CHARMM internal coordinates of N, CA and C (Angstrom, degrees):
IC EDIT
DIST 1 N 1 CA 1.4470
DIST 1 CA 1 C 1.5245
ANGL 1 N 1 CA 1 C 110.50
DIST 1 C 2 N 1.3307
ANGL 1 CA 1 C 2 N 114.76
DIHE 1 N 1 CA 1 C 2 N -37.61
DIST 2 N 2 CA 1.4524
ANGL 1 C 2 N 2 CA 119.49
DIHE 1 CA 1 C 2 N 2 CA 179.57
DIST 2 CA 2 C 1.5316
ANGL 2 N 2 CA 2 C 110.68
DIHE 1 C 2 N 2 CA 2 C -62.63
DIST 2 C 3 N 1.3247
ANGL 2 CA 2 C 3 N 117.38
DIHE 2 N 2 CA 2 C 3 N -39.97
DIST 3 N 3 CA 1.4627
ANGL 2 C 3 N 3 CA 120.83
DIHE 2 CA 2 C 3 N 3 CA 179.85
DIST 3 CA 3 C 1.5240
ANGL 3 N 3 CA 3 C 111.61
DIHE 2 C 3 N 3 CA 3 C -64.40
DIST 3 C 4 N 1.3302
ANGL 3 CA 3 C 4 N 116.67
DIHE 3 N 3 CA 3 C 4 N -37.40
DIST 4 N 4 CA 1.4695
ANGL 3 C 4 N 4 CA 120.37
DIHE 3 CA 3 C 4 N 4 CA 178.36
DIST 4 CA 4 C 1.5230
ANGL 4 N 4 CA 4 C 110.71
DIHE 3 C 4 N 4 CA 4 C -64.45
DIST 4 C 5 N 1.3290
ANGL 4 CA 4 C 5 N 116.61
DIHE 4 N 4 CA 4 C 5 N -43.07
DIST 5 N 5 CA 1.4635
ANGL 4 C 5 N 5 CA 120.60
DIHE 4 CA 4 C 5 N 5 CA 178.72
DIST 5 CA 5 C 1.5230
ANGL 5 N 5 CA 5 C 110.65
DIHE 4 C 5 N 5 CA 5 C -66.01
DIST 5 C 6 N 1.3241
ANGL 5 CA 5 C 6 N 116.46
DIHE 5 N 5 CA 5 C 6 N -39.05
DIST 6 N 6 CA 1.4659
ANGL 5 C 6 N 6 CA 120.29
DIHE 5 CA 5 C 6 N 6 CA 179.10
DIST 6 CA 6 C 1.5310
ANGL 6 N 6 CA 6 C 110.94
DIHE 5 C 6 N 6 CA 6 C -66.22
DIST 6 C 7 N 1.3273
ANGL 6 CA 6 C 7 N 117.40
DIHE 6 N 6 CA 6 C 7 N -39.87
DIST 7 N 7 CA 1.4660
ANGL 6 C 7 N 7 CA 120.98
DIHE 6 CA 6 C 7 N 7 CA 178.38
DIST 7 CA 7 C 1.5231
ANGL 7 N 7 CA 7 C 110.42
DIHE 6 C 7 N 7 CA 7 C -66.11
DIST 7 C 8 N 1.3170
ANGL 7 CA 7 C 8 N 117.16
DIHE 7 N 7 CA 7 C 8 N -35.83
DIST 8 N 8 CA 1.4660
ANGL 7 C 8 N 8 CA 120.54
DIHE 7 CA 7 C 8 N 8 CA 179.71
DIST 8 CA 8 C 1.5183
ANGL 8 N 8 CA 8 C 111.08
DIHE 7 C 8 N 8 CA 8 C -66.71
DIST 8 C 9 N 1.3243
ANGL 8 CA 8 C 9 N 117.04
DIHE 8 N 8 CA 8 C 9 N -40.61
DIST 9 N 9 CA 1.4626
ANGL 8 C 9 N 9 CA 119.03
DIHE 8 CA 8 C 9 N 9 CA -179.98
DIST 9 CA 9 C 1.5243
ANGL 9 N 9 CA 9 C 111.39
DIHE 8 C 9 N 9 CA 9 C -74.46
DIST 9 C 10 N 1.3203
ANGL 9 CA 9 C 10 N 118.17
DIHE 9 N 9 CA 9 C 10 N -32.14
DIST 10 N 10 CA 1.4665
ANGL 9 C 10 N 10 CA 121.19
DIHE 9 CA 9 C 10 N 10 CA 179.89
DIST 10 CA 10 C 1.5205
ANGL 10 N 10 CA 10 C 111.09
DIHE 9 C 10 N 10 CA 10 C -70.06
DIST 10 C 11 N 1.3151
ANGL 10 CA 10 C 11 N 117.15
DIHE 10 N 10 CA 10 C 11 N -34.32
DIST 11 N 11 CA 1.4612
ANGL 10 C 11 N 11 CA 120.68
DIHE 10 CA 10 C 11 N 11 CA -177.91
DIST 11 CA 11 C 1.5206
ANGL 11 N 11 CA 11 C 111.90
DIHE 10 C 11 N 11 CA 11 C -84.68
DIST 11 C 12 N 1.3062
ANGL 11 CA 11 C 12 N 118.22
DIHE 11 N 11 CA 11 C 12 N -8.45
DIST 12 N 12 CA 1.4554
ANGL 11 C 12 N 12 CA 120.36
DIHE 11 CA 11 C 12 N 12 CA -179.15
DIST 12 CA 12 C 1.5192
ANGL 12 N 12 CA 12 C 110.23
DIHE 11 C 12 N 12 CA 12 C 75.98
DIST 12 C 13 N 1.3074
ANGL 12 CA 12 C 13 N 116.37
DIHE 12 N 12 CA 12 C 13 N -142.19
DIST 13 N 13 CA 1.4661
ANGL 12 C 13 N 13 CA 121.50
DIHE 12 CA 12 C 13 N 13 CA -177.86
DIST 13 CA 13 C 1.5185
ANGL 13 N 13 CA 13 C 113.15
DIHE 12 C 13 N 13 CA 13 C -85.00
DIST 13 C 14 N 1.3038
ANGL 13 CA 13 C 14 N 119.40
DIHE 13 N 13 CA 13 C 14 N -4.71
DIST 14 N 14 CA 1.4614
ANGL 13 C 14 N 14 CA 120.60
DIHE 13 CA 13 C 14 N 14 CA -177.37
DIST 14 CA 14 C 1.5205
ANGL 14 N 14 CA 14 C 112.55
DIHE 13 C 14 N 14 CA 14 C -76.66
DIST 14 C 15 N 1.3178
ANGL 14 CA 14 C 15 N 118.41
DIHE 14 N 14 CA 14 C 15 N -26.36
DIST 15 N 15 CA 1.4704
ANGL 14 C 15 N 15 CA 120.26
DIHE 14 CA 14 C 15 N 15 CA -179.20
DIST 15 CA 15 C 1.5252
ANGL 15 N 15 CA 15 C 112.10
DIHE 14 C 15 N 15 CA 15 C -62.76
DIST 15 C 16 N 1.3303
ANGL 15 CA 15 C 16 N 120.51
DIHE 15 N 15 CA 15 C 16 N -51.25
DIST 16 N 16 CA 1.4672
ANGL 15 C 16 N 16 CA 119.00
DIHE 15 CA 15 C 16 N 16 CA 179.40
DIST 16 CA 16 C 1.5312
ANGL 16 N 16 CA 16 C 112.14
DIHE 15 C 16 N 16 CA 16 C -64.40
DIST 16 C 17 N 1.3146
ANGL 16 CA 16 C 17 N 117.29
DIHE 16 N 16 CA 16 C 17 N -34.66
DIST 17 N 17 CA 1.4661
ANGL 16 C 17 N 17 CA 120.11
DIHE 16 CA 16 C 17 N 17 CA 179.25
DIST 17 CA 17 C 1.5198
ANGL 17 N 17 CA 17 C 110.99
DIHE 16 C 17 N 17 CA 17 C -65.96
DIST 17 C 18 N 1.3197
ANGL 17 CA 17 C 18 N 117.09
DIHE 17 N 17 CA 17 C 18 N -46.06
DIST 18 N 18 CA 1.4658
ANGL 17 C 18 N 18 CA 120.42
DIHE 17 CA 17 C 18 N 18 CA 179.78
DIST 18 CA 18 C 1.5218
ANGL 18 N 18 CA 18 C 110.63
DIHE 17 C 18 N 18 CA 18 C -66.08
DIST 18 C 19 N 1.3126
ANGL 18 CA 18 C 19 N 117.44
DIHE 18 N 18 CA 18 C 19 N -39.91
DIST 19 N 19 CA 1.4580
ANGL 18 C 19 N 19 CA 122.48
DIHE 18 CA 18 C 19 N 19 CA 179.11
DIST 19 CA 19 C 1.5242
ANGL 19 N 19 CA 19 C 110.55
DIHE 18 C 19 N 19 CA 19 C -61.55
DIST 19 C 20 N 1.3167
ANGL 19 CA 19 C 20 N 116.68
DIHE 19 N 19 CA 19 C 20 N -45.19
DIST 20 N 20 CA 1.4693
ANGL 19 C 20 N 20 CA 122.07
DIHE 19 CA 19 C 20 N 20 CA 179.00
DIST 20 CA 20 C 1.5212
ANGL 20 N 20 CA 20 C 110.70
DIHE 19 C 20 N 20 CA 20 C -67.22
DIST 20 C 21 N 1.3171
ANGL 20 CA 20 C 21 N 116.89
DIHE 20 N 20 CA 20 C 21 N -40.27
DIST 21 N 21 CA 1.4602
ANGL 20 C 21 N 21 CA 121.13
DIHE 20 CA 20 C 21 N 21 CA -179.45
DIST 21 CA 21 C 1.5237
ANGL 21 N 21 CA 21 C 111.38
DIHE 20 C 21 N 21 CA 21 C -62.28
DIST 21 C 22 N 1.3248
ANGL 21 CA 21 C 22 N 117.47
DIHE 21 N 21 CA 21 C 22 N -40.54
DIST 22 N 22 CA 1.4687
ANGL 21 C 22 N 22 CA 121.22
DIHE 21 CA 21 C 22 N 22 CA 177.95
DIST 22 CA 22 C 1.5229
ANGL 22 N 22 CA 22 C 110.29
DIHE 21 C 22 N 22 CA 22 C -61.42
DIST 22 C 23 N 1.3140
ANGL 22 CA 22 C 23 N 117.41
DIHE 22 N 22 CA 22 C 23 N -43.80
DIST 23 N 23 CA 1.4639
ANGL 22 C 23 N 23 CA 120.43
DIHE 22 CA 22 C 23 N 23 CA 179.77
DIST 23 CA 23 C 1.5216
ANGL 23 N 23 CA 23 C 112.13
DIHE 22 C 23 N 23 CA 23 C -67.39
DIST 23 C 24 N 1.3174
ANGL 23 CA 23 C 24 N 118.47
DIHE 23 N 23 CA 23 C 24 N -39.76
DIST 24 N 24 CA 1.4673
ANGL 23 C 24 N 24 CA 121.52
DIHE 23 CA 23 C 24 N 24 CA 179.88
DIST 24 CA 24 C 1.5240
ANGL 24 N 24 CA 24 C 110.32
DIHE 23 C 24 N 24 CA 24 C -66.03
DIST 24 C 25 N 1.3243
ANGL 24 CA 24 C 25 N 117.32
DIHE 24 N 24 CA 24 C 25 N -47.09
DIST 25 N 25 CA 1.4687
ANGL 24 C 25 N 25 CA 120.67
DIHE 24 CA 24 C 25 N 25 CA 179.49
DIST 25 CA 25 C 1.5279
ANGL 25 N 25 CA 25 C 110.18
DIHE 24 C 25 N 25 CA 25 C -64.64
DIST 25 C 26 N 1.3196
ANGL 25 CA 25 C 26 N 117.83
DIHE 25 N 25 CA 25 C 26 N -39.87
DIST 26 N 26 CA 1.4588
ANGL 25 C 26 N 26 CA 121.26
DIHE 25 CA 25 C 26 N 26 CA 177.88
DIST 26 CA 26 C 1.5125
ANGL 26 N 26 CA 26 C 112.31
DIHE 25 C 26 N 26 CA 26 C -63.84
DIST 26 C 27 N 1.3270
ANGL 26 CA 26 C 27 N 117.39
DIHE 26 N 26 CA 26 C 27 N -40.40
DIST 27 N 27 CA 1.4676
ANGL 26 C 27 N 27 CA 121.20
DIHE 26 CA 26 C 27 N 27 CA 178.38
DIST 27 CA 27 C 1.5249
ANGL 27 N 27 CA 27 C 110.78
DIHE 26 C 27 N 27 CA 27 C -64.44
DIST 27 C 28 N 1.3248
ANGL 27 CA 27 C 28 N 117.21
DIHE 27 N 27 CA 27 C 28 N -44.94
DIST 28 N 28 CA 1.4708
ANGL 27 C 28 N 28 CA 120.94
DIHE 27 CA 27 C 28 N 28 CA 179.41
DIST 28 CA 28 C 1.5249
ANGL 28 N 28 CA 28 C 110.22
DIHE 27 C 28 N 28 CA 28 C -62.93
DIST 28 C 29 N 1.3289
ANGL 28 CA 28 C 29 N 117.53
DIHE 28 N 28 CA 28 C 29 N -41.87
DIST 29 N 29 CA 1.4654
ANGL 28 C 29 N 29 CA 120.84
DIHE 28 CA 28 C 29 N 29 CA 178.37
DIST 29 CA 29 C 1.5282
ANGL 29 N 29 CA 29 C 110.96
DIHE 28 C 29 N 29 CA 29 C -64.11
DIST 29 C 30 N 1.3235
ANGL 29 CA 29 C 30 N 117.71
DIHE 29 N 29 CA 29 C 30 N -42.02
DIST 30 N 30 CA 1.4632
ANGL 29 C 30 N 30 CA 121.10
DIHE 29 CA 29 C 30 N 30 CA -179.75
DIST 30 CA 30 C 1.5229
ANGL 30 N 30 CA 30 C 111.51
DIHE 29 C 30 N 30 CA 30 C -64.65
DIST 30 C 31 N 1.3156
ANGL 30 CA 30 C 31 N 117.20
DIHE 30 N 30 CA 30 C 31 N -41.28
DIST 31 N 31 CA 1.4663
ANGL 30 C 31 N 31 CA 120.90
DIHE 30 CA 30 C 31 N 31 CA 178.56
DIST 31 CA 31 C 1.5213
ANGL 31 N 31 CA 31 C 110.29
DIHE 30 C 31 N 31 CA 31 C -66.46
DIST 31 C 32 N 1.3260
ANGL 31 CA 31 C 32 N 117.57
DIHE 31 N 31 CA 31 C 32 N -42.43
DIST 32 N 32 CA 1.4656
ANGL 31 C 32 N 32 CA 120.81
DIHE 31 CA 31 C 32 N 32 CA -179.79
DIST 32 CA 32 C 1.5259
ANGL 32 N 32 CA 32 C 111.54
DIHE 31 C 32 N 32 CA 32 C -64.44
DIST 32 C 33 N 1.3180
ANGL 32 CA 32 C 33 N 116.99
DIHE 32 N 32 CA 32 C 33 N -49.20
DIST 33 N 33 CA 1.4616
ANGL 32 C 33 N 33 CA 120.85
DIHE 32 CA 32 C 33 N 33 CA -179.52
DIST 33 CA 33 C 1.5246
ANGL 33 N 33 CA 33 C 110.55
DIHE 32 C 33 N 33 CA 33 C -64.94
DIST 33 C 34 N 1.3094
ANGL 33 CA 33 C 34 N 117.27
DIHE 33 N 33 CA 33 C 34 N -40.21
DIST 34 N 34 CA 1.4614
ANGL 33 C 34 N 34 CA 120.99
DIHE 33 CA 33 C 34 N 34 CA 177.82
DIST 34 CA 34 C 1.5143
ANGL 34 N 34 CA 34 C 112.71
DIHE 33 C 34 N 34 CA 34 C -63.93
DIST 34 C 35 N 1.3276
ANGL 34 CA 34 C 35 N 117.15
DIHE 34 N 34 CA 34 C 35 N -38.81
DIST 35 N 35 CA 1.4638
ANGL 34 C 35 N 35 CA 120.76
DIHE 34 CA 34 C 35 N 35 CA 178.41
DIST 35 CA 35 C 1.5250
ANGL 35 N 35 CA 35 C 111.12
DIHE 34 C 35 N 35 CA 35 C -65.63
DIST 35 C 36 N 1.3209
ANGL 35 CA 35 C 36 N 116.66
DIHE 35 N 35 CA 35 C 36 N -43.28
DIST 36 N 36 CA 1.4676
ANGL 35 C 36 N 36 CA 120.24
DIHE 35 CA 35 C 36 N 36 CA 178.17
DIST 36 CA 36 C 1.5178
ANGL 36 N 36 CA 36 C 110.15
DIHE 35 C 36 N 36 CA 36 C -62.89
DIST 36 C 37 N 1.3113
ANGL 36 CA 36 C 37 N 117.62
DIHE 36 N 36 CA 36 C 37 N -42.88
DIST 37 N 37 CA 1.4655
ANGL 36 C 37 N 37 CA 121.36
DIHE 36 CA 36 C 37 N 37 CA 179.34
DIST 37 CA 37 C 1.5262
ANGL 37 N 37 CA 37 C 110.90
DIHE 36 C 37 N 37 CA 37 C -64.34
DIST 37 C 38 N 1.3302
ANGL 37 CA 37 C 38 N 116.95
DIHE 37 N 37 CA 37 C 38 N -40.37
DIST 38 N 38 CA 1.4618
ANGL 37 C 38 N 38 CA 120.33
DIHE 37 CA 37 C 38 N 38 CA -179.14
DIST 38 CA 38 C 1.5312
ANGL 38 N 38 CA 38 C 110.62
DIHE 37 C 38 N 38 CA 38 C -66.27
DIST 38 C 39 N 1.3275
ANGL 38 CA 38 C 39 N 116.75
DIHE 38 N 38 CA 38 C 39 N -44.54
DIST 39 N 39 CA 1.4560
ANGL 38 C 39 N 39 CA 119.49
DIHE 38 CA 38 C 39 N 39 CA -179.76
DIST 39 CA 39 C 1.5237
ANGL 39 N 39 CA 39 C 112.31
DIHE 38 C 39 N 39 CA 39 C -66.27
DIST 39 C 40 N 1.3290
ANGL 39 CA 39 C 40 N 117.72
DIHE 39 N 39 CA 39 C 40 N -28.27
DIST 40 N 40 CA 1.4547
ANGL 39 C 40 N 40 CA 120.67
DIHE 39 CA 39 C 40 N 40 CA -179.23
DIST 40 CA 40 C 1.5229
ANGL 40 N 40 CA 40 C 112.82
DIHE 39 C 40 N 40 CA 40 C -90.00
DIST 40 C 41 N 1.3157
ANGL 40 CA 40 C 41 N 117.21
DIHE 40 N 40 CA 40 C 41 N -3.74
DIST 41 N 41 CA 1.4594
ANGL 40 C 41 N 41 CA 120.54
DIHE 40 CA 40 C 41 N 41 CA 178.98
DIST 41 CA 41 C 1.5333
ANGL 41 N 41 CA 41 C 109.76
DIHE 40 C 41 N 41 CA 41 C -88.09
DIST 41 C 42 N 1.3263
ANGL 41 CA 41 C 42 N 114.87
DIHE 41 N 41 CA 41 C 42 N 179.43
DIST 42 N 42 CA 1.4601
ANGL 41 C 42 N 42 CA 119.56
DIHE 41 CA 41 C 42 N 42 CA 176.31
DIST 42 CA 42 C 1.5253
ANGL 42 N 42 CA 42 C 108.34
DIHE 41 C 42 N 42 CA 42 C -62.70
DIST 42 C 43 N 1.2956
ANGL 42 CA 42 C 43 N 116.31
DIHE 42 N 42 CA 42 C 43 N 137.66
DIST 43 N 43 CA 1.4574
ANGL 42 C 43 N 43 CA 120.74
DIHE 42 CA 42 C 43 N 43 CA -177.14
DIST 43 CA 43 C 1.5323
ANGL 43 N 43 CA 43 C 110.97
DIHE 42 C 43 N 43 CA 43 C -70.02
DIST 43 C 44 N 1.3216
ANGL 43 CA 43 C 44 N 117.65
DIHE 43 N 43 CA 43 C 44 N 137.57
DIST 44 N 44 CA 1.4633
ANGL 43 C 44 N 44 CA 120.51
DIHE 43 CA 43 C 44 N 44 CA 176.16
DIST 44 CA 44 C 1.5328
ANGL 44 N 44 CA 44 C 110.74
DIHE 43 C 44 N 44 CA 44 C -66.71
DIST 44 C 45 N 1.3118
ANGL 44 CA 44 C 45 N 116.49
DIHE 44 N 44 CA 44 C 45 N 165.70
DIST 45 N 45 CA 1.4697
ANGL 44 C 45 N 45 CA 121.38
DIHE 44 CA 44 C 45 N 45 CA 179.87
DIST 45 CA 45 C 1.5189
ANGL 45 N 45 CA 45 C 109.98
DIHE 44 C 45 N 45 CA 45 C -56.44
DIST 45 C 46 N 1.3148
ANGL 45 CA 45 C 46 N 115.77
DIHE 45 N 45 CA 45 C 46 N 129.56
DIST 46 N 46 CA 1.4593
ANGL 45 C 46 N 46 CA 121.50
DIHE 45 CA 45 C 46 N 46 CA -179.09
DIST 46 CA 46 C 1.5134
ANGL 46 N 46 CA 46 C 114.11
DIHE 45 C 46 N 46 CA 46 C 94.34
DIST 46 C 47 N 1.3273
ANGL 46 CA 46 C 47 N 118.40
DIHE 46 N 46 CA 46 C 47 N -12.35
DIST 47 N 47 CA 1.4608
ANGL 46 C 47 N 47 CA 122.35
DIHE 46 CA 46 C 47 N 47 CA -177.76
DIST 47 CA 47 C 1.5326
ANGL 47 N 47 CA 47 C 111.80
DIHE 46 C 47 N 47 CA 47 C -111.03
DIST 47 C 48 N 1.3180
ANGL 47 CA 47 C 48 N 118.39
DIHE 47 N 47 CA 47 C 48 N 6.84
DIST 48 N 48 CA 1.4623
ANGL 47 C 48 N 48 CA 121.14
DIHE 47 CA 47 C 48 N 48 CA -174.02
DIST 48 CA 48 C 1.5326
ANGL 48 N 48 CA 48 C 112.81
DIHE 47 C 48 N 48 CA 48 C -59.85
DIST 48 C 49 N 1.3252
ANGL 48 CA 48 C 49 N 117.50
DIHE 48 N 48 CA 48 C 49 N -36.33
DIST 49 N 49 CA 1.4676
ANGL 48 C 49 N 49 CA 120.78
DIHE 48 CA 48 C 49 N 49 CA -174.99
DIST 49 CA 49 C 1.5305
ANGL 49 N 49 CA 49 C 112.91
DIHE 48 C 49 N 49 CA 49 C -94.00
DIST 49 C 50 N 1.3106
ANGL 49 CA 49 C 50 N 119.06
DIHE 49 N 49 CA 49 C 50 N 3.27
DIST 50 N 50 CA 1.4685
ANGL 49 C 50 N 50 CA 121.66
DIHE 49 CA 49 C 50 N 50 CA -177.88
DIST 50 CA 50 C 1.5186
ANGL 50 N 50 CA 50 C 110.70
DIHE 49 C 50 N 50 CA 50 C -78.35
DIST 50 C 51 N 1.3218
ANGL 50 CA 50 C 51 N 115.41
DIHE 50 N 50 CA 50 C 51 N 145.86
DIST 51 N 51 CA 1.4583
ANGL 50 C 51 N 51 CA 121.40
DIHE 50 CA 50 C 51 N 51 CA 179.32
DIST 51 CA 51 C 1.5229
ANGL 51 N 51 CA 51 C 110.11
DIHE 50 C 51 N 51 CA 51 C -82.38
DIST 51 C 52 N 1.3112
ANGL 51 CA 51 C 52 N 115.30
DIHE 51 N 51 CA 51 C 52 N 150.61
DIST 52 N 52 CA 1.4614
ANGL 51 C 52 N 52 CA 122.19
DIHE 51 CA 51 C 52 N 52 CA 176.37
DIST 52 CA 52 C 1.5303
ANGL 52 N 52 CA 52 C 108.33
DIHE 51 C 52 N 52 CA 52 C -77.65
DIST 52 C 53 N 1.3346
ANGL 52 CA 52 C 53 N 118.79
DIHE 52 N 52 CA 52 C 53 N 136.60
DIST 53 N 53 CA 1.4665
ANGL 52 C 53 N 53 CA 120.46
DIHE 52 CA 52 C 53 N 53 CA 177.11
DIST 53 CA 53 C 1.5255
ANGL 53 N 53 CA 53 C 110.98
DIHE 52 C 53 N 53 CA 53 C -61.91
DIST 53 C 54 N 1.3149
ANGL 53 CA 53 C 54 N 116.87
DIHE 53 N 53 CA 53 C 54 N 152.16
DIST 54 N 54 CA 1.4688
ANGL 53 C 54 N 54 CA 121.85
DIHE 53 CA 53 C 54 N 54 CA -177.59
DIST 54 CA 54 C 1.5289
ANGL 54 N 54 CA 54 C 112.89
DIHE 53 C 54 N 54 CA 54 C -64.33
DIST 54 C 55 N 1.3352
ANGL 54 CA 54 C 55 N 117.84
DIHE 54 N 54 CA 54 C 55 N -30.05
DIST 55 N 55 CA 1.4632
ANGL 54 C 55 N 55 CA 119.81
DIHE 54 CA 54 C 55 N 55 CA -175.14
DIST 55 CA 55 C 1.5239
ANGL 55 N 55 CA 55 C 113.09
DIHE 54 C 55 N 55 CA 55 C -81.43
DIST 55 C 56 N 1.3294
ANGL 55 CA 55 C 56 N 118.17
DIHE 55 N 55 CA 55 C 56 N -6.23
DIST 56 N 56 CA 1.4691
ANGL 55 C 56 N 56 CA 121.41
DIHE 55 CA 55 C 56 N 56 CA 179.98
DIST 56 CA 56 C 1.5155
ANGL 56 N 56 CA 56 C 108.97
DIHE 55 C 56 N 56 CA 56 C -93.75
DIST 56 C 57 N 1.3392
ANGL 56 CA 56 C 57 N 118.25
DIHE 56 N 56 CA 56 C 57 N 119.21
DIST 57 N 57 CA 1.4687
ANGL 56 C 57 N 57 CA 120.04
DIHE 56 CA 56 C 57 N 57 CA 179.95
DIST 57 CA 57 C 1.5139
ANGL 57 N 57 CA 57 C 111.61
DIHE 56 C 57 N 57 CA 57 C -71.13
DIST 57 C 58 N 1.3364
ANGL 57 CA 57 C 58 N 116.32
DIHE 57 N 57 CA 57 C 58 N 148.84
DIST 58 N 58 CA 1.4613
ANGL 57 C 58 N 58 CA 120.73
DIHE 57 CA 57 C 58 N 58 CA 177.17
DIST 58 CA 58 C 1.5225
ANGL 58 N 58 CA 58 C 108.83
DIHE 57 C 58 N 58 CA 58 C -85.46
DIST 58 C 59 N 1.3173
ANGL 58 CA 58 C 59 N 116.09
DIHE 58 N 58 CA 58 C 59 N 128.71
DIST 59 N 59 CA 1.4586
ANGL 58 C 59 N 59 CA 122.50
DIHE 58 CA 58 C 59 N 59 CA 179.06
DIST 59 CA 59 C 1.5117
ANGL 59 N 59 CA 59 C 107.84
DIHE 58 C 59 N 59 CA 59 C -111.82
DIST 59 C 60 N 1.3363
ANGL 59 CA 59 C 60 N 116.92
DIHE 59 N 59 CA 59 C 60 N 120.01
DIST 60 N 60 CA 1.4652
ANGL 59 C 60 N 60 CA 120.65
DIHE 59 CA 59 C 60 N 60 CA 179.46
DIST 60 CA 60 C 1.5145
ANGL 60 N 60 CA 60 C 110.17
DIHE 59 C 60 N 60 CA 60 C -80.37
DIST 60 C 61 N 1.3125
ANGL 60 CA 60 C 61 N 116.21
DIHE 60 N 60 CA 60 C 61 N 134.22
DIST 61 N 61 CA 1.4642
ANGL 60 C 61 N 61 CA 121.16
DIHE 60 CA 60 C 61 N 61 CA 176.65
DIST 61 CA 61 C 1.5217
ANGL 61 N 61 CA 61 C 107.89
DIHE 60 C 61 N 61 CA 61 C -86.23
DIST 61 C 62 N 1.3130
ANGL 61 CA 61 C 62 N 116.48
DIHE 61 N 61 CA 61 C 62 N 134.43
DIST 62 N 62 CA 1.4628
ANGL 61 C 62 N 62 CA 120.18
DIHE 61 CA 61 C 62 N 62 CA -178.42
DIST 62 CA 62 C 1.4866
ANGL 62 N 62 CA 62 C 110.91
DIHE 61 C 62 N 62 CA 62 C -111.04
END
COOR INIT
IC SEED 1 N 1 CA 1 C
IC BUILD
């Protein structure tokens, strides 16, 4: 824990910004990839007849 605090003070204000940026970009990527996977999976009950949004690419299952 001491090393983490020391690294934060040595890097100045850039350490918390970079740390937060990694989490924000990772969250956006996870939501995007998860949405594409969900839309390309079998439709849940009640969604069988719904159309796929235009921005979601079609992935062929092999």
